[in-house]
VEXDREN-2710 file (C-alpha; in Angstrom, 1 decimal):
% VEXDREN-2710
k/r/px/py/pz
1/MET/-9.6/-80.8/43.0
2/ASN/-13.0/-81.4/44.5
3/GLU/-14.4/-84.3/46.5
4/GLY/-16.9/-86.5/44.8
5/THR/-20.4/-87.2/46.0
6/GLY/-19.3/-90.1/48.2
7/GLN/-16.6/-92.5/49.2
8/ALA/-17.2/-94.7/46.2
9/GLU/-16.7/-91.9/43.8
10/GLY/-13.6/-90.4/45.2
11/ILE/-12.3/-87.1/44.0
12/SER/-12.5/-85.4/40.6
13/ILE/-9.7/-83.5/38.9
14/HIS/-10.2/-80.0/37.7
15/PHE/-6.9/-78.7/36.2
16/ASP/-8.7/-75.5/35.3
17/LYS/-5.5/-73.4/35.4
18/ILE/-2.0/-74.6/34.6
19/LEU/1.2/-72.7/35.1
20/PHE/4.1/-73.9/32.8
21/ALA/7.6/-72.6/33.8
22/THR/10.1/-72.6/31.0
23/ASP/13.7/-71.6/30.4
24/PHE/13.5/-72.3/26.7
25/SER/15.9/-75.2/27.0
26/PRO/15.6/-78.6/25.4
27/ALA/14.2/-79.9/28.7
28/SER/11.3/-77.4/28.5
29/ALA/10.8/-78.3/24.8
30/THR/10.4/-82.0/25.9
31/ALA/7.6/-81.0/28.3
32/LEU/5.6/-79.0/25.7
33/PRO/3.5/-81.8/24.2
34/TYR/2.5/-83.2/27.6
35/VAL/1.6/-79.8/29.0
36/ALA/-0.4/-79.1/25.8
37/ALA/-2.2/-82.5/26.0
38/ILE/-3.3/-81.8/29.6
39/VAL/-4.5/-78.4/28.7
40/ARG/-6.6/-79.8/25.8
41/ARG/-7.8/-82.8/27.9
42/PHE/-9.1/-80.6/30.8
43/ASN/-9.9/-77.5/28.7
44/SER/-7.5/-75.6/31.0
45/GLN/-6.4/-72.0/31.0
46/LEU/-2.6/-71.8/30.5
47/TRP/0.0/-69.4/31.9
48/ILE/3.5/-69.7/30.4
49/VAL/6.1/-68.0/32.5
50/HIS/9.8/-67.3/32.0
51/ILE/11.6/-66.1/35.2
52/VAL/14.7/-64.1/35.0
53/SER/16.9/-64.5/38.1
54/SER/18.0/-61.5/40.0
55/ARG/21.6/-62.4/39.2
56/GLU/20.9/-62.4/35.4
57/PHE/19.1/-59.1/35.8
58/GLU/22.0/-57.6/37.7
59/ASP/24.5/-58.8/35.1
60/THR/22.5/-57.2/32.4
61/ALA/22.2/-54.0/34.4
62/GLU/26.0/-53.7/34.5
63/GLN/26.1/-53.2/30.8
64/GLN/26.6/-49.5/30.3
65/GLY/23.8/-47.6/28.7
66/VAL/21.4/-50.5/28.7
67/ASP/18.0/-50.6/30.4
68/PRO/18.2/-54.1/32.0
69/PHE/14.5/-55.1/31.7
70/THR/14.4/-53.9/28.0
71/ARG/17.5/-56.0/27.3
72/VAL/16.1/-59.0/29.1
73/ARG/12.9/-58.8/27.2
74/GLN/14.7/-58.4/23.9
75/ASN/16.8/-61.5/24.7
76/ALA/13.7/-63.5/25.5
77/GLU/11.6/-62.3/22.5
78/THR/12.9/-64.8/20.0
79/PRO/12.5/-68.0/22.1
80/ILE/9.1/-66.8/23.3
81/THR/8.0/-66.4/19.8
82/ALA/9.3/-69.8/18.8
83/LEU/7.6/-71.4/21.8
84/LEU/4.2/-69.8/21.1
85/ASN/4.4/-70.8/17.4
86/SER/5.4/-74.4/18.2
87/THR/3.0/-77.2/17.2
88/PRO/2.0/-78.3/20.7
89/PHE/0.6/-74.8/21.5
90/LYS/-1.1/-74.2/18.2
91/ASP/-4.6/-72.9/18.8
92/ILE/-4.2/-73.0/22.6
93/PRO/-5.2/-69.8/24.4
94/HIS/-2.5/-68.7/26.8
95/HIS/-1.0/-65.9/28.8
96/MET/2.7/-65.2/28.5
97/LEU/4.5/-63.8/31.5
98/LEU/8.1/-62.5/31.8
99/GLU/9.0/-62.2/35.5
100/ARG/12.0/-61.1/37.5
101/GLY/12.9/-62.8/40.8
102/GLU/13.8/-66.1/42.5
103/VAL/12.0/-69.1/40.9
104/MET/10.1/-70.5/43.9
105/SER/8.9/-67.2/45.4
106/THR/7.8/-66.0/41.9
107/LEU/6.1/-69.3/41.1
108/SER/4.3/-69.3/44.5
109/ARG/3.1/-65.7/44.0
110/LEU/1.9/-66.4/40.5
111/ALA/0.2/-69.6/41.5
112/ASP/-1.7/-67.8/44.3
113/GLU/-2.5/-64.8/42.1
114/HIS/-4.0/-66.9/39.4
115/ALA/-5.4/-69.8/41.5
116/ILE/-3.2/-72.3/39.6
117/ASP/-4.2/-76.0/39.9
118/LEU/-1.1/-77.6/38.4
119/ILE/2.5/-76.4/38.0
120/ALA/4.5/-77.9/35.1
121/ALA/8.2/-77.8/34.1
122/GLY/10.9/-79.7/32.3
123/THR/13.9/-80.9/34.2
124/HIS/17.5/-81.2/33.0
125/GLY/18.2/-84.1/35.3
126/PRO/21.1/-84.5/37.8
127/HIS/24.2/-82.5/37.4
128/GLY/26.6/-84.4/39.7
129/LEU/28.7/-82.2/41.9
130/GLN/27.4/-79.0/40.3
131/LYS/24.0/-79.9/41.8
132/LEU/25.5/-79.6/45.3
133/VAL/26.4/-76.0/44.6
134/SER/23.6/-74.7/42.5
135/GLY/20.8/-76.9/43.6
136/SER/18.0/-78.2/41.3
137/THR/15.1/-75.8/40.5
138/ALA/12.9/-78.7/39.4
139/GLU/13.5/-80.6/42.6
140/GLU/12.9/-77.5/44.7
141/ILE/9.6/-77.0/42.9
142/GLN/8.3/-80.5/43.6
143/ARG/9.4/-80.3/47.2
144/LEU/8.0/-76.9/48.0
145/ALA/5.0/-76.4/45.7
146/ARG/1.6/-76.6/47.5
147/ARG/0.0/-77.8/44.3
148/PRO/0.5/-80.9/42.1
149/VAL/3.6/-80.7/40.0
150/LEU/4.1/-82.2/36.6
151/LEU/7.8/-82.8/35.8
152/VAL/9.1/-84.1/32.5
153/GLY/12.7/-85.5/32.7
154/PRO/15.4/-85.7/30.1
155/ASP/14.8/-89.4/29.4
156/VAL/11.2/-88.9/28.3
157/ALA/10.8/-89.5/24.6
158/THR/8.6/-87.1/22.7
159/ASP/7.5/-86.3/19.2
160/PRO/6.2/-82.7/19.0
161/GLN/4.0/-83.8/16.1
162/ALA/2.4/-86.8/17.9
163/GLU/-0.6/-86.8/20.1
164/VAL/0.0/-87.7/23.7
165/ASN/-2.1/-90.6/24.9
166/ILE/-2.3/-91.7/28.6
167/GLU/-3.3/-95.4/28.6
168/ARG/-1.3/-96.7/31.6
169/ILE/-0.7/-94.9/34.9
170/LEU/1.7/-96.2/37.6
171/PHE/1.3/-95.3/41.2
172/ALA/4.4/-96.3/43.2
173/THR/3.8/-96.4/46.9
174/ASP/5.2/-97.5/50.3
175/PHE/1.7/-97.4/51.9
176/ARG/2.6/-94.6/54.2
177/PRO/-0.4/-92.6/55.4
178/GLU/0.7/-89.4/53.7
179/SER/0.6/-91.2/50.3
180/ARG/-3.2/-91.4/50.5
181/PHE/-3.6/-88.1/48.7
182/ALA/-1.4/-89.3/45.8
183/LEU/-3.5/-92.5/45.6
184/GLU/-6.7/-90.4/45.2
185/TYR/-5.0/-88.4/42.4
186/ALA/-4.0/-91.7/40.7
187/TYR/-7.5/-93.0/40.8
188/ALA/-8.9/-89.7/39.5
189/LEU/-6.3/-89.5/36.7
190/ALA/-7.1/-93.1/35.6
191/ARG/-10.8/-92.2/35.5
192/ALA/-10.2/-89.0/33.6
193/TYR/-8.1/-90.8/30.9
194/ALA/-9.9/-94.1/31.1
195/ALA/-6.5/-95.6/31.7
196/HIS/-5.3/-98.8/33.3
197/LEU/-3.9/-98.1/36.8
198/ILE/-1.0/-100.1/38.2
199/ILE/-0.2/-99.9/41.9
200/LEU/3.4/-100.9/42.7
201/HIS/4.9/-101.6/46.1
202/VAL/8.5/-102.5/46.4
203/VAL/9.9/-104.2/49.5
204/ASP/13.5/-103.2/50.2
205/ASN/14.0/-106.0/52.7
206/PRO/11.7/-109.1/52.8
207/LEU/12.5/-109.5/56.5
208/ASP/10.7/-106.2/57.1
209/GLU/7.5/-107.6/55.7
210/PRO/7.5/-111.3/56.1
211/LEU/3.9/-111.7/55.1
212/ALA/4.9/-110.8/51.6
213/THR/6.8/-114.0/51.3
214/ARG/3.7/-116.2/52.1
215/MET/1.0/-114.7/49.9
216/SER/0.6/-113.4/46.4
217/GLY/1.6/-109.9/45.6
218/GLU/-2.0/-108.9/44.9
219/ALA/-3.2/-110.4/48.1
220/PHE/-0.5/-108.6/50.1
221/CYS/-1.2/-105.3/48.5
222/ARG/-4.9/-105.7/49.1
223/LEU/-4.1/-106.5/52.8
224/ARG/-2.1/-103.3/53.1
225/MET/-4.9/-101.3/51.5
226/LEU/-7.3/-102.8/54.1
227/GLU/-4.9/-102.0/57.0
228/THR/-4.4/-98.4/55.9
229/LYS/-8.1/-98.0/55.0
230/TRP/-7.2/-97.1/51.5
231/PRO/-9.8/-97.8/48.8
232/GLU/-9.1/-100.8/46.6
233/ARG/-11.1/-99.4/43.8
234/ARG/-12.8/-96.3/42.7
235/GLN/-16.0/-96.5/40.5
236/SER/-14.9/-98.4/37.3
237/ILE/-11.2/-98.3/38.2
238/GLU/-9.9/-101.8/39.1
239/PRO/-6.2/-101.4/39.7
240/GLU/-3.6/-104.0/39.1
241/PHE/-1.4/-104.7/42.1
242/VAL/2.3/-105.5/41.7
243/LEU/4.7/-106.5/44.5
244/GLU/8.4/-106.6/44.0
245/PHE/11.6/-107.0/46.1
246/GLY/14.7/-104.9/45.8
247/SER/15.4/-101.3/44.8
248/ARG/12.4/-99.1/44.7
249/GLN/14.0/-96.8/42.2
250/GLN/15.0/-99.6/39.9
251/TRP/11.7/-101.5/40.0
252/THR/9.8/-98.3/39.4
253/LEU/11.9/-97.4/36.4
254/ASP/11.8/-101.0/35.1
255/THR/8.0/-101.1/35.4
256/ILE/7.6/-97.9/33.5
257/ALA/9.8/-99.3/30.7
258/LYS/8.4/-102.8/30.6
259/ARG/4.7/-101.8/30.8
260/ASP/5.0/-98.8/28.6
261/VAL/3.6/-96.5/31.3
262/GLN/2.7/-93.0/30.2
263/LEU/2.3/-91.3/33.6
264/LEU/3.8/-91.9/37.0
265/VAL/2.2/-90.6/40.2
266/LEU/4.3/-90.2/43.3
267/SER/3.9/-88.7/46.8
268/ALA/6.4/-86.0/47.3
269/PRO/8.2/-86.7/50.6
270/ARG/7.9/-84.5/53.6
271/THR/11.2/-82.9/54.8
272/ALA/12.0/-80.6/57.7
273/HIS/14.5/-78.7/55.5
274/PRO/13.3/-78.8/51.9
275/LEU/15.6/-76.0/50.6
276/LEU/18.6/-77.8/52.0
277/LYS/17.4/-81.2/50.6
278/SER/17.1/-79.7/47.1
279/HIS/20.8/-78.9/47.2
280/LEU/21.9/-82.4/48.2
281/PRO/22.4/-85.3/45.7
282/GLY/20.4/-88.5/45.7
283/PRO/16.8/-88.1/47.0
284/LEU/14.8/-91.1/45.8
285/THR/11.9/-89.2/44.4
286/TYR/14.0/-86.9/42.3
287/ASP/16.3/-89.7/41.1
288/ILE/13.2/-91.5/39.8
289/ILE/11.9/-88.3/38.1
290/THR/15.2/-87.6/36.3
291/HIS/15.5/-91.2/34.9
292/SER/11.8/-91.8/34.2
293/ARG/10.8/-92.5/30.6
294/CYS/7.4/-90.9/31.3
295/PRO/6.2/-87.7/32.9
296/VAL/5.8/-87.7/36.7
297/ILE/3.1/-85.9/38.8
298/THR/4.1/-85.4/42.4
299/ILE/1.6/-84.8/45.2
300/ARG/2.7/-83.2/48.4
301/ALA/1.5/-85.1/51.5
302/GLU/0.1/-81.8/52.9
303/GLN/-2.1/-81.3/49.8
304/SER/-5.7/-82.2/50.6
305/PRO/-7.9/-83.3/47.7
306/THR/-10.5/-80.6/48.0
END
């Protein structure tokens, strides 16, 4: 992403190169139309990668008389062919990569090698106690990736034959300083799609923000924007401000459903121990992603919109 010519213009999005990680599961299939739509919208170059874990590779190597990489490639050949022949990717130029290694280190290497602007993946959602043991690859991606991440959860409805339109974008925020980068992405995405932008702030405890009880939701949000020196508007984008009280997760999901939101923008939280966090159940951001009825783009606080 590059900065615009001035404060009023904000930043411009250039998703020139997109990396789509797939395991050929139904979750990955759900993500296909959205990845394809972004590729077409931004005229992007697309890399599709399937990563074989070291454990899977070792298990294959134990089969007597079989070259492990040859067997892995043979096993992946059919789903790769089906993926590339699917409707969403019809006529889209792409590069298909089959890699061996750990997911995050491999994705990081590929993203650096190809100067990737956006990483995309489908997610299977929470797995209860199993998640505590195996962790969540999708959550690890959104916590550790140094680039924007598009995640498509299991509750996202999709029709492989239908065209994906982005008409309403939701930015859910707590007005923390590190969320500023995500706000800039929300403005830029709304401008790129000529979409209506909704900025949602949810107060967990009204006693924490007493002013919210004495003014309109829009006035309160505008006051917070002023206090944090965030832009209230960008060029032609006049956001709608919404203030609610209660559960941030529930109000975010309810707003998506009631307003028929097609894209959610979130700021990925900082954490001192991201790998450990990805193996523990219940982080708010990932809970929202796995129950959202629309795709989610997460922006790391450390990402600078340059």
